[in-house]
C-alpha positions in Angstrom: 59.5 94.1 119.9 61.6 92.2 122.3 60.4 91.7 125.8 63.1 91.9 128.5 63.8 88.2 128.6 63.9 87.9 124.8 66.2 91.0 124.6 68.9 89.5 126.8 68.4 86.0 125.3 69.6 87.2 121.9 73.2 88.3 122.9 76.2 86.0 122.3 78.9 86.6 123.7 77.3 87.7 126.9 78.1 91.3 127.7 80.2 92.3 130.7 77.2 94.2 132.2 73.7 94.7 130.9 70.7 96.7 132.2 67.3 97.1 130.6 64.9 100.0 131.0 61.3 100.3 130.0 60.6 101.3 126.4 62.4 101.1 123.1 64.1 103.2 120.4 62.3 103.0 117.0 64.1 103.4 113.8 62.2 105.9 111.6 62.7 107.2 108.0 64.4 110.2 109.5 66.9 108.4 111.7 70.5 109.5 111.0 73.7 107.7 112.0 76.1 110.3 113.2 79.7 109.5 112.5 82.8 111.2 113.9 83.9 114.1 111.7 86.9 113.5 109.4 87.3 109.9 110.5 87.0 107.5 107.6 87.3 104.4 109.9 84.4 105.4 112.0 82.4 106.3 108.9 83.0 102.8 107.5 81.7 101.3 110.7 78.6 103.6 110.5 78.1 102.5 106.9 78.2 98.9 108.0 75.5 99.6 110.7 73.4 101.3 108.1 73.6 98.2 106.0 72.5 96.0 109.0 69.5 98.3 109.5 68.6 98.2 105.8 68.6 94.4 106.0 65.8 94.3 108.6 64.0 97.6 107.9 64.2 98.1 104.2 65.4 101.7 104.4 69.1 102.6 104.7 69.6 105.4 107.2 71.7 108.4 106.2 75.2 108.5 107.6 76.4 112.0 108.4 79.3 113.6 110.2 77.6 117.1 110.3 77.2 118.2 114.0 74.1 120.2 113.0 72.3 116.9 112.6 72.6 116.1 116.3 69.4 115.7 118.2 66.9 113.2 119.3 65.9 110.3 117.1 69.5 109.5 115.9 72.3 107.0 116.4 75.7 108.4 117.4 79.0 106.6 117.1 81.8 108.4 119.0 85.4 107.7 120.1 85.2 109.8 123.2 84.7 106.7 125.4 86.1 106.0 128.8 89.9 105.1 128.5 89.1 102.1 130.7 87.4 100.5 127.8 90.8 99.7 126.2 91.1 99.0 122.5 88.1 96.8 122.1 85.5 97.7 124.8 82.4 99.8 124.3 79.5 101.5 126.1 76.1 101.3 124.5 73.2 103.4 125.6 69.8 102.9 124.0 67.0 105.2 125.3 63.6 105.9 123.8 65.1 109.1 122.2 68.5 108.0 120.9 71.3 105.4 120.6 74.8 106.4 121.7 77.7 104.0 121.2 81.0 105.1 122.7 84.5 103.5 122.5 88.1 104.5 122.9 89.1 102.9 119.6 87.3 101.9 116.3 87.5 98.2 117.2 85.2 98.9 120.1 82.7 100.7 117.9 82.8 97.7 115.5 82.0 95.2 118.4 79.3 97.6 119.6 77.5 97.5 116.3 77.7 93.7 116.4 75.8 93.9 119.7 73.3 96.3 118.1 72.8 93.9 115.2 71.8 91.1 117.7 69.3 93.5 119.3 67.6 94.0 116.0 64.9 91.6 114.8 66.4 88.5 113.2 64.2 88.8 110.1 62.9 91.8 108.1 60.3 93.8 110.0 58.0 96.7 109.1 58.8 98.5 112.4 62.3 98.2 113.7 62.7 98.8 117.4 65.6 98.3 119.8 65.0 97.8 123.5 66.2 100.5 125.9 69.4 99.1 127.4 72.7 100.1 128.9 75.6 97.8 128.1 79.3 98.1 129.1 81.4 95.4 127.4 85.1 94.7 127.6 86.8 91.4 126.4 88.3 88.9 128.9 91.1 87.7 126.6 93.2 89.5 124.0 93.4 86.6 121.6 90.0 85.3 120.4 90.7 83.2 117.4 89.5 80.7 114.9 91.8 78.6 112.6 91.0 77.4 109.2 93.0 74.7 107.5 93.1 75.5 103.7 95.9 73.0 103.1 94.0 69.7 103.5 91.2 71.1 101.4 91.5 74.4 99.7 89.0 77.2 100.2 88.8 80.3 98.0 88.8 83.9 98.8 84.9 84.2 99.1 84.7 81.3 101.5 87.4 82.9 103.7 85.6 86.2 103.6 82.4 84.4 104.7 84.2 82.9 107.6 85.6 86.3 108.6 82.1 87.7 108.5 80.8 85.0 110.8 83.7 85.0 113.4 83.9 88.8 113.6 80.1 89.0 114.3 80.9 87.0 117.5 83.7 89.4 118.4 86.6 87.0 117.4 89.7 88.9 116.3 92.2 86.4 114.9 91.9 84.1 111.9 94.8 81.7 111.7 95.2 80.4 108.2 97.0 77.0 107.9 98.6 77.7 104.5 101.0 74.8 104.0 101.0 71.1 104.8 101.8 67.7 103.2 98.8 67.9 100.9 99.2 71.4 99.6 101.0 74.8 99.5 98.5 77.6 99.4 100.3 81.0 99.2 102.2 82.3 96.2 105.9 82.9 96.9 107.4 84.6 93.9 111.0 83.7 94.7 110.1 80.0 94.9 107.3 79.6 92.2 107.1 75.8 92.2 105.6 75.9 95.7 102.3 76.7 94.1 102.9 75.5 90.6 103.6 72.0 91.9 102.7 72.0 95.6 99.4 73.8 95.1 98.0 71.2 92.7 96.7 68.6 95.2 94.5 68.2 98.3 93.2 65.3 100.4 91.5 62.8 98.1 92.6 64.4 94.9 90.2 66.5 92.8 92.2 69.6 92.6 93.8 72.0 95.0 94.5 75.7 94.6 96.4 78.6 96.1 96.1 82.3 96.8 98.0 84.7 94.6 99.7 87.4 96.6 97.0 89.8 95.4 94.3 87.5 96.6 96.0 87.1 100.0 96.3 90.9 100.4 92.5 91.1 99.6 91.8 88.6 102.4 94.1 90.5 104.8 92.4 93.8 104.0 88.9 92.4 104.3 89.9 90.9 107.7 91.3 94.3 108.8 88.0 96.0 107.9 86.3 93.5 110.3 89.0 94.0 113.1 90.4 90.5 112.5 94.1 89.9 112.3 95.2 87.2 109.8 97.8 84.9 111.3 99.5 82.9 108.4 101.0 79.6 109.2 103.9 77.9 107.3 104.0 74.5 109.1 107.6 73.2 109.6 109.8 71.2 109.9 107.2 68.3 109.4 104.0 68.6 107.5 106.1 69.8 104.5 105.6 67.2 101.8 104.1 69.8 99.4 107.2 71.9 99.7 109.5 68.9 99.4 107.7 67.7 96.3 108.2 71.2 94.8 111.9 71.5 95.4 114.2 68.5 95.6 117.0 70.5 97.3 114.9 70.8 100.4 115.2 67.0 100.9 118.2 65.4 102.6 118.0 62.8 99.8 118.0 65.6 97.2 115.2 63.8 95.5 111.6 65.2 95.5 108.9 62.8 96.8 105.6 62.4 95.0 102.7 64.7 95.8 100.5 63.5 98.7 96.7 63.3 99.0 96.3 61.1 102.1 95.8 62.1 105.7 98.6 60.3 107.7 101.0 62.6 109.5 104.6 62.7 110.7 106.4 61.3 107.7 108.0 64.5 106.2 110.8 66.7 107.3 112.8 69.6 105.8 116.6 69.0 105.5 117.6 70.5 108.8 121.4 70.6 108.2 121.3 72.3 104.8 121.7 76.1 104.4 119.3 76.0 101.4 116.5 75.2 103.9 117.1 78.4 105.8 117.4 80.5 102.6 114.1 79.0 101.6 112.5 79.9 104.9 114.0 83.4 104.9 112.6 84.0 101.4 109.1 82.7 102.3 108.9 84.7 105.5 110.3 87.8 103.9 107.5 87.7 101.2 104.8 86.7 103.7 105.8 89.4 106.2 105.6 92.0 103.5 102.0 90.9 102.7 100.9 90.6 106.4 100.8 93.9 108.3 99.7 92.2 111.5 102.3 91.1 114.0 102.3 87.3 113.9 103.6 84.4 111.8 102.9 80.8 112.8 105.8 78.4 112.3 104.0 75.2 113.1 106.4 72.8 114.8 103.9 70.0 115.5 104.2 66.3 114.8 107.7 66.5 113.5 108.2 62.7 114.0 110.7 62.3 111.2 113.0 65.0 112.5 115.6 63.9 115.1 115.2 65.7 118.5 118.5 67.6 118.3 117.8 68.7 114.8 114.3 69.8 115.8 115.6 72.0 118.6 118.2 73.6 116.4 115.7 74.2 113.7 113.0 75.8 115.9 115.5 78.2 117.4 116.8 79.2 113.9 113.3 79.6 112.4 112.3 81.9 115.3 115.3 84.1 114.5 114.2 84.3 110.9 110.7 85.4 111.8 111.9 88.0 114.3 114.4 89.3 111.7 111.4 90.2 109.5 109.7 92.1 112.3 107.2 89.5 113.2 106.4 87.5 116.4 106.6 83.7 116.0 103.7 81.5 117.2 104.1 77.7 117.2 102.2 74.6 118.3 103.0 73.5 121.9 105.8 71.1 120.8 108.1 74.2 120.3 108.2 74.3 124.1 110.7 71.4 124.0 113.2 73.7 122.2 114.7 77.0 123.2 112.3 79.8 122.8 113.3 83.4 122.1 111.6 86.1 124.2 108.2 87.0 122.8 107.5 83.7 121.0 104.0 82.4 121.7 103.0 78.7 122.1 99.7 77.3 121.1 98.5 74.4 123.3 96.6 71.6 121.5 97.6 68.3 123.0 100.3 67.0 125.4 102.4 68.9 127.9 104.8 70.9 125.7 103.1 74.1 126.7 104.7 73.7 130.2 108.1 73.9 128.7 107.0 77.0 126.9 105.5 78.6 130.0 108.7 77.8 131.9 110.6 79.9 129.4 108.2 82.8 129.8 106.0 82.3 126.7 102.4 83.2 126.7 100.0 80.4 125.8 97.1 80.2 123.4 94.6 77.5 124.4 93.3 75.2 121.7 92.6 72.0 123.7 91.8 69.3 121.0 89.3 67.5 123.2 87.3 70.7 123.8 87.6 73.1 120.9 88.9 71.3 117.8 85.9 72.0 115.6 86.8 69.2 113.2 85.9 66.6 115.8 82.5 65.0 115.4 79.6 66.1 117.7 78.7 62.4 118.2 79.3 59.1 116.6 76.6 59.7 114.0 78.0 63.1 112.7 78.4 62.6 108.9 81.7 64.5 108.7 84.6 65.2 111.1 87.1 63.1 113.0 87.1 61.6 116.5 90.7 60.9 117.4 90.7 63.6 120.2 87.1 63.2 121.4 83.5 63.4 120.4 82.7 67.0 121.3 79.0 67.8 121.9 78.0 71.5 122.0 77.9 71.4 125.8 81.5 70.1 126.1 82.9 72.9 123.8 81.4 75.5 126.2 81.3 74.0 129.7 85.0 74.4 130.8 87.0 77.1 132.4 90.2 78.2 130.5 92.0 79.5 133.6 91.9 76.2 135.4 91.7 73.6 132.7 95.4 73.0 132.0 97.7 71.9 134.7 100.1 74.6 135.7 98.4 77.4 133.7 96.7 80.4 135.3 94.9 83.3 133.7 98.0 85.5 133.5 99.7 82.8 131.4 96.9 82.7 128.8 96.9 85.0 125.8 93.5 83.7 124.8 91.6 80.9 123.0 91.6 79.7 119.4 89.3 77.1 117.8 91.0 75.2 115.0 89.1 73.6 112.1 91.1 71.0 110.2 89.7 70.0 106.9 90.6 66.3 106.2 86.8 65.6 105.8 85.6 69.2 105.1 85.0 70.1 101.4 82.5 72.9 101.2 81.6 76.1 103.1 78.5 74.4 104.3 80.7 71.7 105.9 82.7 74.4 107.7 79.6 76.0 109.0 78.1 72.6 110.2 81.2 71.8 112.3 81.9 75.3 113.5 78.4 76.3 114.4 77.2 76.5 117.1 80.4 75.3 118.9 82.3 78.4 117.8 79.8 80.7 119.6 80.6 79.0 122.9 84.4 79.5 122.3 83.7 83.1 121.4 81.9 83.6 124.7 84.6 81.9 126.7 87.1 84.2 125.1 85.1 87.4 125.5 82.8 87.2 128.5 83.7 87.4 132.2 84.5 84.0 133.8 81.9 82.1 135.7 79.2 81.7 133.0 76.7 78.9 133.3 75.9 76.3 130.7 72.2 76.2 131.6 71.9 80.0 131.1 74.0 80.0 127.9 72.0 77.1 126.6 68.8 79.2 126.8 70.5 82.1 124.9 71.8 79.7 122.3 68.3 78.2 121.8 66.9 81.7 121.1 69.9 82.5 118.9 69.1 79.7 116.4 66.7 82.0 114.6 69.4 84.5 114.1 71.8 81.9 112.7 69.0 80.8 110.3 68.5 84.4 109.2 72.3 84.7 108.6 72.1 81.6 106.4 74.4 79.5 108.6 74.3 75.8 108.1 74.5 75.0 111.8 74.1 71.7 113.7 70.8 71.6 115.7 72.3 70.0 118.8 70.0 67.8 120.9 71.8 69.6 123.9 69.7 72.6 123.1 65.9 73.1 123.0 65.9 75.2 119.8 63.1 77.8 119.5 60.9 77.3 116.5 
């Protein structure tokens, strides 16, 4: 059983409002999860909750949509929630007699069961009880994202699914996959097969590479959808393109393909801006990628294009946006695209520098990914065994203790679409490496993106300390930061 302090201490991100009452609801062998009748999406969420309960209690509750089962002792999931909850909010009421989770849309039910999961014991227990609470929870920002670079080092389908499991538990709803770079091309394009046959063979430091077939990519997209995560695929251009240039000589202004690349330097590659073949190539890539990606966004990169003349860069960025829009998708680009003409609706992602101001001046919404705060590939301190340090050393406190609405000059809350925490993989080889750099910093980013503004590091630090046991139970290889007094 949780006492009141322990109960609140286990929740990350912090809910919008939280009230605790005396008593608890105990899961019994007769507890039924009541799902909405004739709604397969709600039933899938109910099945997921049943699996969470089985993990800690041993028995898997029955899921039923039969109204005759209604009564005390059960858990009800319903979409008759207050319209003010929006697409992702929820109301959760736990009394001694029942649990009722209400939302306006299925995503809200999904996030509600993530909160329920954190109210359960972290480890298997003979008696499973949940404290009597009333929670109302609505996210602060629409875009709550993580980015995984699968180009520098390749990560297979199961690793990506694992990352989706972890980020979605903390109510993050975007996974940006960096699918192409100098070191590798990671998505099968049937009309340009050498992209993967050649460009997919390498990664940083050699020792292989890899790519997703279109069927594997669709599997990732569908798995993400079932966890209310949108996949945002990135084809980085016009720089960061050596893998594509090595695959097709005609994309090079020299008309000669360079060697494949396994290093980490940036800024040396560029597509042939003044060749129509380049735009045919991009049109084909986006056409195939858009058909595989039912979600609204495609990321066009645009960063560190140091080998592309400024006038060519501006021409290219405008034309690439037009291609993305022509296939029914919204372009997202790194903040350098703000130096070019942006079409209405294009989104800019701030990471370093002031390019975001040019984007804001053209009416673009901004995703915040400040490299010195939430680049998860940065080391925690000088002794961290993996990671980089060019932007900053980022202790756990620094990744949490900042205010998005006032951090960037000239940006206010209305300009900000949300937050995204990138993880570049120059030094990252295994899933355990990903987890070590992402956790626990990613939890702080998730809270900044979801919870109301004005949270305190000291209060969050205590919840994070208690949450270590839950990360251990989930098998997360997290960094035990000296910023936090971890509970044993």
